[in-house]
C-alpha positions in Angstrom: 52.8 5.8 -241.2 55.8 7.8 -242.4 59.3 6.4 -242.0 60.1 9.2 -239.6 57.3 8.2 -237.3 58.4 4.6 -237.4 61.9 5.6 -236.3 60.6 7.9 -233.5 58.4 5.1 -232.1 60.9 2.3 -231.4 58.3 -0.4 -230.9 54.5 -0.9 -231.0 54.6 -2.4 -227.5 52.1 -0.9 -225.1 53.3 -2.9 -222.1 50.4 -5.4 -222.1 52.0 -8.4 -223.7 49.9 -11.6 -223.8 52.4 -13.7 -225.7 53.9 -14.6 -222.3 50.6 -16.4 -221.6 50.8 -18.4 -224.9 49.0 -16.1 -227.4 50.6 -16.1 -230.9 49.1 -12.6 -231.4 49.7 -10.0 -228.6 46.5 -8.6 -227.3 48.3 -5.4 -226.4 50.2 -4.3 -229.5 48.8 -6.8 -232.1 52.2 -8.0 -233.2 52.8 -11.7 -233.8 55.0 -13.7 -231.4 57.8 -14.0 -233.9 57.7 -10.3 -234.6 58.1 -9.5 -230.9 60.9 -12.0 -230.5 62.7 -10.8 -233.7 61.9 -7.1 -233.4 65.4 -5.9 -232.6 66.8 -7.8 -235.6 64.3 -6.3 -238.0 65.5 -3.7 -240.5 63.6 -0.5 -241.0 61.5 -1.9 -243.9 60.4 -4.9 -241.8 59.4 -2.7 -238.9 57.6 -0.3 -241.2 55.6 -3.3 -242.6 54.5 -4.3 -239.1 53.6 -0.8 -238.2 51.5 -0.4 -241.4 49.5 -3.6 -240.7 48.8 -2.5 -237.1 47.8 1.0 -238.3 45.5 -0.3 -241.0 43.8 -2.8 -238.6 43.4 -0.1 -235.9 42.1 2.5 -238.3 39.6 0.0 -239.8 38.2 -0.8 -236.3 38.6 2.5 -234.4 37.4 5.0 -237.0 34.2 3.1 -237.6 33.3 3.2 -233.9 34.7 6.6 -232.8 34.2 10.0 -234.3 36.2 13.2 -233.9 33.9 15.9 -232.5 36.6 18.6 -232.1 40.2 18.0 -233.2 41.3 20.9 -231.0 39.7 19.4 -227.9 41.0 16.0 -228.9 44.6 17.3 -229.1 44.2 19.1 -225.8 42.9 15.9 -224.1 45.7 13.9 -225.7 48.3 16.3 -224.4 46.7 16.3 -220.9 46.9 12.5 -220.8 50.7 12.6 -221.1 51.0 9.3 -223.1 54.6 9.0 -224.0 55.3 9.1 -227.8 51.7 9.1 -228.7 51.9 12.4 -230.7 53.9 10.7 -233.4 51.4 7.9 -233.9 48.7 8.0 -236.6 45.2 9.3 -235.5 43.5 5.9 -235.0 46.4 4.7 -232.8 46.3 8.0 -230.8 42.5 7.5 -230.2 43.0 3.9 -229.3 45.7 4.7 -226.7 43.7 7.6 -225.3 40.6 5.4 -224.7 42.5 3.7 -221.8 42.8 7.1 -220.0 39.2 8.5 -220.4 36.6 8.0 -217.7 33.9 5.5 -218.4 31.2 8.1 -219.0 32.4 9.8 -222.2 33.5 13.4 -221.2 31.7 15.8 -223.4 34.8 18.0 -223.9 37.4 15.3 -224.8 37.0 15.9 -228.6 35.9 12.3 -229.5 32.9 10.2 -228.9 31.2 7.0 -230.0 29.5 6.9 -233.4 25.7 6.5 -233.3 25.6 2.7 -233.2 27.9 2.7 -230.1 26.4 5.5 -228.0 24.7 3.1 -225.6 28.2 1.7 -224.6 30.4 3.3 -221.9 34.0 4.0 -222.9 35.2 0.9 -221.2 32.7 -1.3 -222.9 33.5 0.2 -226.3 37.2 -0.2 -225.7 36.6 -3.9 -225.0 34.5 -4.2 -228.2 37.3 -2.5 -230.2 40.0 -4.7 -228.6 38.1 -7.9 -229.3 37.6 -6.9 -232.9 41.3 -5.9 -233.3 42.4 -9.2 -231.9 40.0 -11.1 -234.1 41.3 -9.3 -237.2 44.9 -9.8 -236.2 44.3 -13.5 -235.5 42.6 -13.9 -238.9 45.6 -12.1 -240.6 48.0 -14.4 -238.8 46.1 -17.5 -239.8 45.8 -16.4 -243.4 49.2 -15.0 -244.0 51.6 -16.4 -241.4 50.3 -19.8 -240.4 48.9 -20.5 -244.0 45.5 -21.5 -242.7 47.1 -24.2 -240.5 46.1 -24.7 -236.9 42.9 -24.1 -234.9 43.1 -20.4 -234.5 43.9 -18.2 -231.6 40.5 -17.2 -230.4 39.2 -18.8 -227.2 36.9 -21.7 -228.0 38.2 -22.1 -231.6 
């Protein structure tokens, strides 16, 4: 993500914060609790580092499950969804945010669709698969790099 995009998007928050329920990794934006708490104290470099991690994890998961069928139709669908600030986000984050607005039965003219291995899933099911994988990766990153491998993990039942 470019520095200018980081500055235009003030925060990765998507308004679905699960840290208020005790998660150390937010299920909405994938930031860690301490990043959410300290966000307004972070300098541009620290914010950019958080954005890069979120972008890399999202790209890794989303782009292996969703394909662009028509960039023109995708851009039109994105504009019609009227998601605030989404046009400044990287492609994988745009797709991820748009998935919340599409009907469950993949509209043929939305410009994106599931890759072959995921075509049996409805949009809602695929979004759940993507969100679970994103949370698992964010949790693993947290355990490896922040908690230093300490603790029992953040996934239910771990």
